[in-house]
C-alpha positions in Angstrom: 17.2 76.1 -40.2 19.1 73.3 -39.4 18.1 71.1 -36.7 20.4 71.9 -33.2 23.1 69.1 -31.5 20.7 68.4 -28.9 17.3 67.5 -30.6 19.9 65.5 -33.5 21.1 63.6 -30.8 17.5 62.5 -29.6 16.6 61.3 -32.9 16.0 56.9 -33.2 16.6 55.4 -36.6 13.6 54.3 -37.8 15.2 50.4 -38.1 15.4 50.5 -33.6 12.0 51.5 -33.8 10.9 48.5 -35.0 13.1 46.1 -33.6 11.4 47.9 -30.3 8.2 46.9 -31.7 9.2 43.3 -32.4 10.9 42.3 -28.6 7.7 44.5 -27.1 6.2 40.8 -28.8 8.9 38.6 -27.7 9.8 39.0 -24.2 6.4 38.4 -22.4 6.7 35.5 -24.6 9.7 35.0 -23.0 9.1 35.3 -19.7 5.7 33.3 -19.8 7.9 30.7 -21.4 10.6 30.7 -19.0 8.0 30.9 -15.9 6.1 27.6 -17.6 10.0 26.1 -18.2 10.5 26.4 -14.3 7.6 24.8 -13.5 8.2 22.3 -16.0 11.7 21.9 -13.9 10.0 21.3 -10.6 7.7 19.3 -12.1 10.0 16.9 -12.8 11.5 17.0 -9.6 8.5 16.2 -7.8 7.8 13.3 -10.0 11.5 12.1 -9.3 10.4 12.1 -6.0 7.1 10.5 -6.2 8.6 7.6 -8.5 10.9 7.0 -5.8 8.4 6.9 -2.8 6.0 4.9 -5.0 9.0 2.2 -5.4 9.7 2.5 -1.8 5.9 1.8 -1.4 6.2 -1.7 -3.4 8.9 -2.5 -1.7 7.6 -1.8 1.6 5.2 -4.0 0.9 6.9 -7.0 -0.1 9.2 -7.2 2.9 5.9 -6.5 5.1 4.4 -10.2 3.4 7.5 -11.5 3.9 8.5 -11.3 6.8 4.4 -12.2 7.4 5.3 -15.0 6.2 7.5 -16.2 8.7 5.3 -14.6 11.7 2.6 -17.2 10.5 5.0 -20.4 10.4 6.9 -19.6 13.1 3.0 -19.0 14.9 2.2 -22.7 13.2 4.8 -24.0 14.7 4.6 -23.0 18.2 0.9 -24.2 18.4 2.7 -27.2 17.9 1.3 -30.3 20.2 4.7 -31.7 20.7 5.5 -28.3 23.1 2.7 -29.0 24.4 3.8 -32.0 25.8 7.3 -30.9 25.9 8.4 -34.2 23.2 11.3 -31.6 22.1 13.2 -34.1 20.5 10.2 -34.9 18.0 9.4 -31.0 17.6 13.2 -30.8 16.7 12.7 -33.5 13.8 10.0 -31.3 12.6 11.5 -28.2 12.1 14.4 -29.9 10.4 11.9 -31.2 7.9 10.6 -27.6 7.3 13.9 -25.3 7.6 15.2 -26.2 3.6 11.7 -25.4 2.7 11.6 -21.8 4.3 14.2 -19.4 2.2 16.2 -17.3 4.6 15.9 -19.1 7.4 19.3 -19.6 9.3 18.5 -21.2 12.5 15.6 -21.9 14.2 16.0 -21.6 18.4 14.0 -22.7 20.9 14.2 -20.5 24.5 13.2 -20.5 27.4 12.1 -17.3 29.6 15.1 -17.4 31.2 16.7 -16.6 27.8 18.7 -20.2 27.7 18.1 -21.9 24.5 17.3 -25.6 25.0 17.4 -26.2 20.8 18.8 -24.9 18.3 17.8 -26.1 14.9 20.3 -25.6 12.2 22.8 -26.8 9.4 25.5 -26.2 11.2 25.1 -27.8 14.6 26.2 -25.4 17.7 26.2 -25.1 21.2 22.3 -24.8 22.7 24.3 -22.9 25.8 24.8 -20.3 23.4 23.5 -17.0 24.7 21.3 -15.1 22.8 21.9 -12.8 19.8 19.6 -9.1 19.7 18.0 -9.7 23.5 16.3 -6.6 23.3 13.2 -8.5 20.6 14.1 -11.2 23.0 12.6 -9.4 26.2 9.9 -7.4 24.1 8.5 -10.4 23.4 8.3 -11.4 27.4 7.3 -7.8 28.2 4.2 -8.1 25.4 3.8 -12.2 24.4 3.1 -11.0 20.9 5.9 -11.7 17.8 8.6 -9.4 17.7 10.5 -8.8 14.5 14.3 -8.0 15.8 17.3 -5.5 14.3 20.4 -6.7 13.0 22.8 -8.3 15.1 25.7 -10.5 14.9 25.4 -14.1 16.0 27.6 -16.9 17.7 29.1 -17.2 14.3 29.6 -13.8 13.6 27.3 -14.0 10.4 24.9 -10.7 11.1 21.6 -11.7 10.7 17.8 -10.7 11.8 15.5 -12.7 14.2 11.5 -13.2 14.2 10.4 -14.3 17.3 6.6 -15.3 18.5 5.6 -16.8 22.0 4.8 -20.2 23.2 1.8 -19.7 25.2 -0.2 -22.6 27.3 -3.0 -21.3 29.3 -1.7 -17.5 29.8 1.3 -18.6 30.5 4.2 -18.3 28.4 6.6 -21.1 27.3 8.9 -20.7 25.3 10.3 -18.0 23.2 10.3 -19.5 19.0 12.9 -17.5 17.1 13.8 -18.1 13.5 17.2 -16.4 12.4 16.9 -15.1 9.0 20.0 -14.1 6.7 19.8 -10.6 5.3 19.7 -12.1 1.8 16.1 -12.8 1.9 15.5 -8.8 2.4 17.5 -7.7 -0.4 15.8 -10.8 -2.3 12.8 -9.3 -1.4 14.1 -5.7 -2.1 14.9 -6.3 -5.6 11.8 -8.5 -6.3 10.9 -5.2 -8.9 13.6 -4.5 -11.0 15.2 -1.1 -10.1 15.9 1.2 -13.3 19.4 1.6 -13.4 21.7 3.9 -11.4 18.4 3.8 -8.6 19.3 2.3 -5.3 17.1 0.4 -2.8 18.1 0.0 0.8 16.6 -1.7 3.7 17.6 -0.1 7.3 16.7 -2.1 10.6 15.2 0.1 13.9 18.7 1.4 14.5 19.9 2.9 10.9 22.0 -0.5 10.3 21.6 -1.4 6.9 20.5 -4.7 5.8 19.9 -4.8 2.6 21.4 -3.0 -0.3 20.6 -3.6 -3.8 23.9 -2.4 -5.1 27.3 -2.5 -2.1 24.9 -5.0 -0.2 28.4 -6.9 1.2 30.5 -3.9 1.5 27.8 -2.0 3.1 26.1 -4.6 5.6 25.7 -3.7 9.0 26.6 0.1 8.4 24.6 2.8 9.4 22.9 5.4 6.7 25.5 8.5 5.3 24.9 11.6 6.9 22.8 13.3 4.6 20.2 9.7 4.3 20.4 9.8 8.3 18.9 13.1 8.3 16.3 11.8 5.5 15.5 9.2 7.8 15.1 11.0 11.3 12.5 13.0 9.3 8.9 12.7 11.7 6.0 10.0 9.9 5.7 7.4 8.1 7.3 8.7 4.9 9.6 11.4 3.3 11.9 12.5 0.8 14.7 14.5 0.6 18.2 14.7 -1.4 21.3 12.8 -0.3 24.5 11.6 -1.9 24.8 7.4 -2.1 28.2 6.0 -0.9 28.6 5.7 -5.0 29.2 9.6 -4.3 26.4 10.2 -6.9 23.3 13.1 -5.7 20.4 11.4 -5.9 16.5 12.1 -4.6 15.7 9.7 -2.4 12.2 8.6 -0.6 11.5 6.7 2.7 9.1 3.9 4.0 8.9 2.8 7.1 7.2 -0.7 8.3 5.0 -0.4 11.4 5.5 -3.6 12.9 9.4 -4.3 12.6 10.4 0.3 12.4 12.4 -0.9 9.7 12.6 1.7 7.1 12.9 1.2 3.2 14.3 3.4 0.8 14.4 4.5 -3.3 17.1 6.4 -4.6 17.2 8.2 -8.1 19.9 10.4 -9.2 19.3 13.6 -9.7 20.8 13.8 -13.2 18.2 12.1 -14.5 15.9 15.3 -14.1 19.0 17.6 -14.7 19.4 15.7 -18.1 15.4 16.4 -18.5 15.8 20.1 -17.2 19.2 20.6 -19.4 17.4 19.6 -22.6 14.2 22.1 -22.1 16.2 25.0 -21.5 18.3 24.1 -24.5 15.3 23.9 -25.9 13.8 27.1 -24.8 16.9 29.0 -25.1 17.5 28.0 -29.2 14.0 28.6 -29.3 14.0 32.4 -27.9 17.8 32.6 -29.9 16.0 32.0 -33.0 13.1 34.4 -32.5 15.2 37.3 -31.7 17.4 36.4 -35.2 14.2 36.7 -37.1 12.8 39.7 -35.7 16.0 41.5 -36.4 15.9 40.0 -39.9 12.3 41.2 -39.9 12.9 44.7 -39.2 15.7 45.1 -41.0 13.7 43.8 -44.2 10.9 46.2 -42.8 13.4 49.2 -42.0 14.1 49.0 -45.1 10.8 48.7 -47.3 10.0 52.1 -44.9 12.7 53.9 -44.7 13.4 53.8 -48.6 9.9 55.7 -49.6 10.7 57.9 -46.6 14.2 58.7 -47.8 12.2 59.4 -51.3 9.6 61.4 -49.5 12.8 64.0 -48.1 14.0 64.0 -51.5 11.0 65.1 -53.3 9.9 67.3 -49.9 13.5 69.2 -51.3 13.0 69.3 -54.8 9.9 70.7 -54.5 12.0 74.0 -52.2 14.0 73.6 -55.1 11.2 74.5 -57.8 12.0 71.1 -59.1 9.4 68.9 -60.5 9.4 66.2 -57.0 10.0 62.5 -57.6 7.1 60.5 -55.9 8.0 57.1 -54.5 6.6 53.8 -55.5 5.5 52.3 -52.2 2.7 50.1 -50.7 2.3 51.4 -47.5 -0.9 54.0 -47.6 0.5 56.7 -45.2 3.9 57.4 -47.7 1.6 57.4 -50.6 -1.0 60.0 -48.9 2.2 62.1 -48.0 3.4 61.8 -51.5 0.3 62.8 -53.5 -0.1 65.3 -50.9 
């Protein structure tokens, strides 16, 4: 009795069965490989953030050392006997000799507690009565009587700089405030003490979020606030943090920041996300190519094996039909044990 139409519709070629078996072995491996690739991409992203954070830490250490060096020199000058005896002319001569030896110092100011500048030692002479720039740090010295690293401000000459102030104390009484006015270029030089890879960007911001230094486009961005994306990252609590932002050049970057505890400044390092994306693209291409080759190989093997199995099975069918017609059957020549046994039966 011939098979019904419904039973015939349910029949599946042997080749498809073999291909399903091959896919059954490939799919779990593909899923595991895809999961490993996803974890690899996230690991690469984490590694990029950690590299940026480590670079910021190193730069923060260098910048902090530079600031502390200036504080130490100012404290040594504050202990000068010339200030104790009130010999300000000789003290000015002493500072004039020291000033060229300290990179980054633009001017040294000596002011009384009322904020009046009594001595201004600089390569460019200016009236001693010029008002103090960035008065907040001066008020902080008066209140706390300790060294204070000020914030970026515009001085009498219209140039951007930042002050480092130390108190001059005698028997517990504040006599003067000694200030070194430093250039932003000195901080940029400290930030670039360790060379950054191409397309990485390093910056330094003061406590108010104004940019003091940048490894590229320094002059163009000096004194400007951080872009909104970066400002959101810098607003995170804690001494360190990471996030994703966009640079002035328009590149998407992983950004890590470190805050300096003494000054409240922030040091940042930005790594283009394209570096991680390129590595991920290579990994995906390798994974996709391997998966495509695996599927093609499985399909080819399924075709090859199906032919090696289906032909003997078709020969068995012909032999069975010949036997039914009382003709001598021709047994298939196959190395498959079951087909051999069926043929012999």
